[in-house]
C-alpha positions as CSV (number, residue, x, y, z in Angstrom):
1,M,0.0,0.0,0.0
2,K,1.4,3.4,-1.0
3,L,1.8,5.9,1.8
4,P,0.0,9.2,1.4
5,S,2.4,12.0,0.3
6,T,1.3,14.2,3.3
7,K,0.0,12.8,6.6
8,P,-2.2,15.2,8.6
9,P,-2.1,15.1,12.4
10,V,-4.5,12.7,14.1
11,Q,-7.8,14.5,14.7
12,L,-9.9,11.6,16.1
13,V,-9.4,8.2,17.6
14,I,-12.3,5.8,17.5
15,F,-12.1,2.8,19.8
16,D,-14.2,-0.4,20.1
17,M,-15.5,-1.2,23.6
18,A,-15.6,-4.9,24.6
19,G,-12.1,-6.4,24.2
20,T,-10.5,-3.1,23.2
21,T,-11.2,-0.5,25.9
22,V,-13.3,-2.8,28.2
23,A,-11.7,-6.0,29.4
24,D,-13.5,-9.0,28.0
25,E,-12.7,-12.6,29.0
26,H,-15.1,-14.0,26.4
27,E,-18.1,-13.3,28.7
28,V,-20.1,-11.6,25.9
29,E,-19.7,-14.8,23.9
30,A,-20.8,-16.8,26.9
31,C,-23.9,-14.7,27.3
32,F,-24.7,-15.0,23.6
33,A,-24.2,-18.8,23.7
34,Q,-26.6,-19.0,26.7
35,A,-29.3,-17.0,25.0
36,A,-28.9,-19.1,21.9
37,A,-29.2,-22.3,23.8
38,D,-32.2,-21.0,25.9
39,T,-34.1,-20.2,22.7
40,G,-33.3,-23.2,20.5
41,L,-30.6,-21.7,18.3
42,T,-27.7,-24.0,17.6
43,V,-24.4,-22.2,17.1
44,S,-20.7,-23.1,17.7
45,A,-18.4,-21.1,19.9
46,E,-16.2,-20.5,16.8
47,R,-19.1,-19.0,14.9
48,I,-20.0,-16.7,17.8
49,L,-16.4,-15.5,18.0
50,A,-16.2,-14.9,14.3
51,M,-19.1,-12.4,14.5
52,Q,-18.0,-10.5,17.6
53,G,-18.3,-6.8,17.2
54,M,-21.3,-6.9,15.0
55,G,-24.8,-5.7,16.1
56,K,-26.2,-8.6,18.0
57,R,-29.7,-8.4,16.6
58,Q,-28.1,-8.7,13.1
59,V,-26.1,-11.7,14.3
60,F,-29.2,-13.5,15.6
61,D,-31.0,-12.8,12.3
62,L,-28.1,-14.3,10.3
63,L,-27.8,-17.3,12.5
64,W,-31.6,-18.0,12.5
65,R,-31.6,-17.8,8.7
66,E,-28.8,-20.3,8.6
67,Q,-30.5,-22.7,11.0
68,L,-33.9,-22.5,9.2
69,A,-32.0,-23.0,5.9
70,H,-34.3,-20.4,4.2
71,P,-32.6,-17.1,3.4
72,T,-35.9,-15.3,2.8
73,A,-37.7,-16.7,5.8
74,D,-39.5,-14.4,8.2
75,T,-37.2,-14.7,11.2
76,T,-38.7,-11.9,13.3
77,R,-40.2,-14.0,16.1
78,Y,-37.1,-16.2,16.4
79,V,-34.8,-13.2,16.4
80,E,-36.8,-11.2,19.0
81,R,-37.0,-14.2,21.3
82,S,-33.2,-14.9,21.2
83,Y,-32.3,-11.2,21.3
84,G,-34.6,-10.6,24.2
85,R,-33.1,-13.4,26.2
86,F,-29.6,-12.2,25.3
87,T,-30.3,-8.7,26.6
88,E,-31.5,-10.2,29.9
89,V,-28.4,-12.3,30.3
90,L,-26.0,-9.6,29.2
91,E,-27.5,-6.8,31.4
92,D,-27.6,-9.1,34.4
93,H,-23.9,-10.0,33.9
94,Y,-22.7,-6.4,33.6
95,R,-24.9,-5.2,36.5
96,N,-23.5,-7.9,38.9
97,N,-19.9,-8.3,37.9
98,P,-17.0,-5.8,38.0
99,V,-16.0,-4.0,34.8
100,H,-12.5,-3.0,34.1
101,P,-10.6,-1.0,31.4
102,T,-8.1,-3.0,29.3
103,D,-4.4,-2.9,29.8
104,G,-3.1,0.6,28.9
105,C,-6.5,2.0,28.2
106,L,-6.6,4.8,30.8
107,E,-3.0,5.8,30.1
108,T,-3.7,6.0,26.4
109,F,-6.8,8.1,27.1
110,A,-4.6,10.5,29.2
111,F,-2.1,10.7,26.4
112,L,-4.8,11.7,23.9
113,H,-6.3,14.2,26.3
114,L,-2.8,15.9,26.5
115,L,-2.8,16.1,22.7
116,K,-6.4,17.3,22.7
117,I,-7.4,14.4,20.4
118,P,-11.0,13.5,21.0
119,I,-12.0,9.9,21.9
120,A,-15.1,8.2,20.4
121,L,-16.3,4.8,21.5
122,T,-18.3,2.6,19.1
123,T,-19.8,-0.8,20.0
124,G,-21.9,-3.6,18.7
125,F,-23.9,-3.3,21.9
126,Y,-27.2,-1.5,22.2
127,R,-27.6,1.7,24.2
128,S,-29.0,0.4,27.5
129,V,-26.3,-2.2,28.2
130,T,-23.6,0.3,26.9
131,N,-24.8,2.7,29.6
132,I,-24.5,0.0,32.2
133,I,-20.9,-0.6,31.2
134,L,-20.0,3.1,30.9
135,G,-21.6,3.7,34.3
136,Q,-19.7,0.9,36.0
137,L,-16.5,2.4,34.6
138,G,-17.4,6.0,35.6
139,W,-17.3,7.1,32.0
140,L,-21.0,8.0,31.7
141,D,-21.0,10.7,34.4
142,D,-19.8,13.6,32.2
143,L,-21.8,12.7,29.0
144,N,-24.9,14.6,28.1
145,E,-28.3,13.2,26.9
146,R,-26.8,12.6,23.5
147,F,-23.8,10.8,25.0
148,E,-21.4,13.6,24.1
149,G,-18.7,14.7,26.5
150,T,-16.5,17.7,26.9
151,D,-12.7,18.1,26.6
152,E,-12.5,17.2,30.3
153,S,-14.6,14.0,30.0
154,V,-13.0,10.6,30.0
155,I,-14.5,10.1,26.5
156,Q,-16.0,12.6,24.2
157,L,-18.6,10.5,22.4
158,S,-20.3,7.2,22.6
159,I,-22.1,5.6,19.7
160,T,-24.0,2.2,19.7
161,S,-25.0,0.0,16.9
162,D,-28.7,0.7,17.4
163,E,-28.1,4.4,16.9
164,V,-27.1,4.1,13.2
165,E,-28.7,2.5,10.1
166,E,-26.5,-0.7,10.5
167,G,-23.8,-1.7,12.8
168,R,-20.4,-3.3,11.9
169,P,-19.0,-4.3,9.5
170,R,-20.8,-1.3,7.9
171,P,-19.0,2.0,8.4
172,F,-21.9,4.1,9.8
173,M,-20.7,4.4,13.4
174,I,-17.3,5.6,12.3
175,Q,-18.9,8.0,9.8
176,K,-21.2,9.4,12.6
177,A,-18.2,10.0,14.9
178,M,-16.3,11.8,12.1
179,Q,-19.3,13.9,11.3
180,H,-19.8,14.8,15.0
181,F,-16.3,16.1,15.3
182,G,-16.2,17.7,11.8
183,V,-13.4,15.5,10.6
184,T,-13.5,14.9,6.9
185,D,-10.1,13.4,6.2
186,T,-10.0,9.7,6.7
187,Q,-6.2,9.9,6.9
188,A,-6.6,11.9,10.1
189,V,-8.5,9.2,12.0
190,I,-7.4,6.1,13.9
191,N,-9.9,3.3,14.1
192,I,-8.9,0.5,16.6
193,G,-10.6,-2.7,17.6
194,D,-10.0,-6.4,18.4
195,T,-12.4,-8.1,16.0
196,P,-12.6,-8.7,12.2
197,S,-15.8,-6.6,12.1
198,D,-13.9,-3.7,13.6
199,L,-11.3,-3.9,10.9
200,L,-13.9,-4.4,8.1
201,S,-15.8,-1.4,9.3
202,G,-12.7,0.7,9.2
203,Q,-11.9,-0.4,5.7
204,A,-15.5,0.3,4.6
205,A,-15.1,3.8,6.1
206,G,-11.9,4.4,4.2
207,I,-9.8,4.8,7.4
208,W,-6.1,4.8,6.7
209,Y,-4.9,4.1,10.2
210,N,-7.1,1.0,10.7
211,L,-5.6,-0.8,13.7
212,G,-6.2,-4.2,15.1
213,L,-5.6,-5.1,18.8
214,T,-4.3,-8.6,19.5
215,N,-4.8,-9.0,23.2
216,G,-8.6,-8.8,23.1
217,T,-11.1,-11.4,21.9
218,H,-9.0,-12.3,18.8
219,T,-5.3,-13.2,18.4
220,R,-2.8,-11.8,15.9
221,Q,-3.2,-14.9,13.8
222,Q,-7.0,-14.5,13.7
223,L,-6.8,-10.8,12.8
224,E,-3.9,-11.0,10.3
225,P,-6.1,-11.9,7.2
226,Y,-8.3,-8.8,7.7
227,P,-7.7,-5.3,6.3
228,H,-5.4,-3.4,8.7
229,Y,-2.6,-0.8,8.7
230,Y,-1.0,-2.3,11.8
231,L,-1.6,-4.7,14.6
232,L,-0.9,-3.6,18.2
233,N,-0.1,-6.0,21.0
234,S,-2.0,-3.8,23.5
235,L,-3.2,-0.2,23.9
236,T,0.0,0.5,25.7
237,E,1.6,0.7,22.2
238,L,-0.8,3.3,20.8
239,P,0.9,6.4,22.1
240,E,4.2,5.4,20.5
241,F,2.4,4.6,17.3
242,I,0.8,8.1,17.3
243,R,4.2,9.7,17.9
244,S,5.6,7.7,15.0
245,I,3.1,9.1,12.5
């Protein structure tokens, strides 16, 4: 890939949540698997992992179409039952278990604050569970009713998959974040996530610095085949990456 002749300074960093900025020991997959089992949907752990980062309602729709072996079937009642059960299990988990930032996350946020680079979080979660997670971390406190922060807030924007036309791997959450901050140059944006869908959405949005994170839900070997500019071992490496560009 040819490098751009001029590289503008970074104007925005867009982070995924679970596995990237929020520690995830595969509990989201476990919640998804439980909801699937409870509602009669058969799916392997490998298949669930492969679709991490995507909007969960969309995932249930895809999986039910596969199980029914009828791509044009009306899956609405199946999807709603599975998705409803998933929201119950997931929200119960995050309400009743500690939530922690990933290794290097807070230090990286502090570095970006010093440079006055805004931080946007995107997620395949829906808004209500996202707020539970942000609240557990103390990151919700300074956000307004549109989930926008100030320069002093831990994050400056939160976007969920149910607030755009389609979630990942489509580019709409990234595009919404760029529009919010008035950033038009895709070479001035870093998109970072730990799943294939994170990288695919970055590619779809035309993000130059499309970064994978290999200490989240997916390994380096699992992320390597997907479009990326660079793969980080952890968020502790992001400040040095930004200095290098």
